N, C-alpha and C positions, 0 to 999 in steps of 0.2 A: 714663775712656774704656774702652769695651769693644769688642772686635773686631766683635761683633754688635749693638752698641748702635744703636738706631734714631736716625738723624739727623733733627732736626725738619724737617718739610716746609717748603720755601722759601716757599710761600704763607702758612703760619702765621706765619713770621717776618716776612714783609712786612706781614701784617695787624697784628701786634703793634707793629711799627715805626710803621705809619700811625697807630695809636691814640696812641702816645707823641707823634708829631709834631703831631697835631691838638690834643692837650692842651697841648703847648708853645705852639702858636700862640694858644690861648685864654688862656694865662698860667699859668706854673708857680708854685707856692708854693716857697719855698726847700727844703722837705723833698722835694717831688716832683722838683725839679731834681737833688738829690743822688741820688735813687732812679733817675732816668733815666740819669745818668752811671754809676752802678753797674751798671745793666742793660747798657749799651753795653760796659762793660769786662769783663763776666763771660764773654763769648764773642765771638770776632772775627766770627762770623756775625751777631750782633746789630748791630754797627756797620756791617757790609756792608749789611744790610737797611735801616738808616736812610739810608745814603748812596744806596741804590738808589731809595727812595721820594722822597727830596729831589730827586734828579736827574730823576725821572719828572715830578714836579710842576713843576719848572723848565722842562722840555722842553715840557710841555703849555701852560705860560704863553706860551712862545715860538712855539707852533704852533697857532694858532686853528683851522686846518683839521682838526687831530686832536682838539682839545679839544671842538669843537662837537658832533660825534656822540657823544662819550663822555658829555658832560653831558646830552645828550638821553637816552642809555641809562640814566643814573643818575637820571633823573627831575627834572632841574633843580636841581642842587646849590646849596645856600645861598640859595635864594629868588630872586625875580625883581627885586629892587630894585637889585642890583649888576649892571652890564653886564659881559658876559664880557670885553670888551676892556680894562676898567679894573681887574679883580681881579688882584692880584699873584700869587695862587696859587689853584688850583682847590680849593674847599671841598667835601668830600664830605658827605653826610648823616651825622648823628651815629650813626644806626643803620646797621649794615652796613659799617663802615670796612674790615674785612678784605677783604670781597668787592669793595668799591670800589677798594682799593689793587691787588688782583690784576687787576681789570678794566683799571685804568689802565695797569699794566705790560704787559698783553696788547696794548692799543691801541698803546702806544708801540713795543713790539717789532715788531708787525705793520707799523707805519708805517716803522720803520727798515729792516726787511727789504725792504719794497716800494721804498723810496727808494734804498737803496744796494746791496742784495743781499748785502752782507757787513758787518754791523754791527761797529763798533769797541767793544772791551771795555776797561774801565779797572779796574786793581787797585792797591791800596795796602797797605802794612804800616805800622802806627802805631809810635810810639816804644817800645812795651812788648813787642812780640812780632814775630818773623819769620813769614813765611807760605810754605807750599808749595802749589802749584796744579798740577793735572793739566790740560794744555791739550787742546783738542779733537783735535789730531793725534797725541796720545800723548806729546808732549814734557812735561817737568816743569820748572816755573819756581819757583825759590826766591828770595823777596824778603827782603832785609835790612831791619832796622828803619828806619823813616822813608823808605822807598823807594816809588817810584810808576812804573807802566808803563802803556802803552796797547798793546793787542793787536788786530791786524787780519789775518785770514787770508782769502785768496782762493784760487781754483782753481789759480793759477799760482805763488803765493808765500805765505810766512808772515812777516809783518812785525811787529816789536815796537819800540816807542819807549820807551827808558829816560828818563823825565822827571826823575827825582831818585834819588839813592842808589846802590844796588848790587844786582845780581841775578846768580844762577847759572842756567845753562841746560843741561839735559840733553836734547839734540835727538833726536827720532825721525827715523830715516834715511828720506829721500825725495828722491832727486836731481832729481825733476821739480818739486819745490816748495821752492826754497831758503829757508832760515831766515835772516832779516836782522834784526839788532838795531842800532838807531840811537841814539847818545848824543851830544847836541850835533851837531857836524858830522862825526862819525865813524860809519862803518858797519862792522859785523862780519858777514860772510856765512859761513854754515855749511850743510852738507848733513846730516850726522849726527855729532854730537860733543858734548863737554861743556866749557863754558867759563864764565868769570866776567867781568862788565863792571862797572866802577865809574866813575860820573860825578862828578868833582870840579869845583871852581870853574874851574880853569885847564887841566885835562887829563882824559883818559880812560885808564883802565888796563884791559888785557885779559889774562886768564890762561887758557891753554888746558890743560885737564886731560886730555882725550882727543881724538884726531883732529887736525884742523887747520881753521883759519878764514882767510878773506881779509879784509884791512883795506882800507878806502877812505874817501874823504871823501864825505859825504852832501850833495853839491852838485847841486841840480836843474839840468837842462839843460846839464850840464857833461860833455863827453865826453873821456876821457883821450887824450892824444896817443899815437901809435904806439909811442913808446919808453917810455911809462909803463906799468909793470906793478904792479898792486896787490900789496903784500907779503903773503906767506903766513906765518901764525903756526902753529907745530906744537906737538904735545904737549910739555909741559915748558918752554914759552917764555912770557915775559911781555912785553907791549909797553906803552909809555907814549907817548900821542899828545897833543901840545899842541893845545888847542882853537883854532879859527879862525886857524890858521896853516898854510895850504895848502902852502906851500913847505917846511915843516919835516918831515923824515922821521921816522917813528916810531922810538923807541929800543927795540930788541929785545934781550933777553938770555935765555940758557938758565939755568934754575934746577933744583935737585934736588927730589925728592919732599917732603923736609922743609920746604923753603921754600914750596912750593905749599900744603902743609897750614897753614903759618903765615899765609899770605895769606888762607886761607879759614876762619880761626878764627871769623869772624863767624857762621858757620853753627852757632848755639847748639844744644846737644843738645836743649833743650826747643823743639820746633817744632810749630806748628799745621798739621794736615792737614785738607783738606776734600775728601772723596770722591776720594781718590788711590788708584789700584790698588795692591794689596799688593806687586806686583813692583817698583814704583817706590819704595815705602817701604823695601823690602829693599835696593834699590840705595843708598839714603841710609845705611842702617846699615852696609853693606859698605864704603863709602868712609871710614867713621870708625873701624872696629873691626878688631882682629886676628881675632876669631871671625867667620867668614863664614856667612851664611845662604844656603841653596840651596833653590830651588823644584823639587820633583820632580813637581809637578802644574801644568800650564800654566793650567788653568781656575782654580785657586786663586789664581794671580797676578792675575786680573782682579777679585778681591774688593775692594770699596771700603772704605777705612779713613778714619776721621775722628776728630779730637780732638787733644789735646796729648800728644805722645809724646817721651820722653827718648831721643835717638838713641845715647846712650852706655850704655844699659841693655839689652843684647841679651837676656840671660836673662829679664829681667822681661817684655820684649815677647813672647818666645816663650811664656812661661807664660800670658800674657794670651790669646794665640791658642789655646792648648790648653784653656783653662778651660771652654769650651762643649762640648767633646768631638768637634767635627767637624774638628779639625786635629791631626795627629800629628807629633811632632818626634823625629827620630832623631839621637842624640848619640854614636853609636858611633865616628865619626871625630874625631880630635883637631883642634880648631880649626875644626870645621864642624858646623853644625846643619842637617839636611835636613828640609824641611817638605812634608807631603803631606796630602791629605784622608783622613779615617778611612774605612776600607773597610766 
């Protein structure tokens, strides 16, 4: 990873993923099957692109009103003998797979925006690597391995559903758009804070690193009685909430900084970043290390970072930023490294 390394264009990745998928549909040889698996494992963005194209094709299959104009635009994919209603997946022409994949995604995105106004996004981390994502509101989402979330932001609220596993949230402050995480029947409401949510088989665990959050049951059409006040969880507190047990109060305890760090050890130092602002990457480094990184240039903090980064290697990361000559590091203060643009 280089701080200035060009991240492959998403359209290029979608095109490559589409070619793999259409080859797979035609029938992989054992060797090509291994090569495809290796390609998916070589970069988390490859697997994302495959998932994106698969979902697009599935959605097109379920939405003939979207698929019909797209097929017309593509010139009658796969011939006239198969009826559009009976084909399990849209087959694009062999020539122009990349363009077809991008066009399909554009159609589906347009349809989703027209239908809902606020499309839902889906993110996963496989069993081999965690993921760090910069959300559209400036919040940062860390996904533990084997975890899965849905994200839906509207003008009035930011809502995330933890479907599986564990996630850490560093929430951008906005009192007019509450940030709500739902896991099972438990909801965690924040305005601007940092907290961790883990969904297990029988309970949800919430750890507050900074600020405070409000806990409640995610029950639709259920209004709390006048004497019920959703409990507040403050910095340094951890709550255990039994799932599907409305009458059971959450078990809350105060823990020290060392215990919080122990609970968050899943945040492996080797983390994959995808277009995350430098300021948020620095925040991750500062949570893990004694040596603190300081940004002396606000514009530099907006610089996008991508790739696999070892969060316990502060000096190596700083040298990587310096190597292209446009970032200068000041190490004159003990325990601190100040970063600014070269003049």
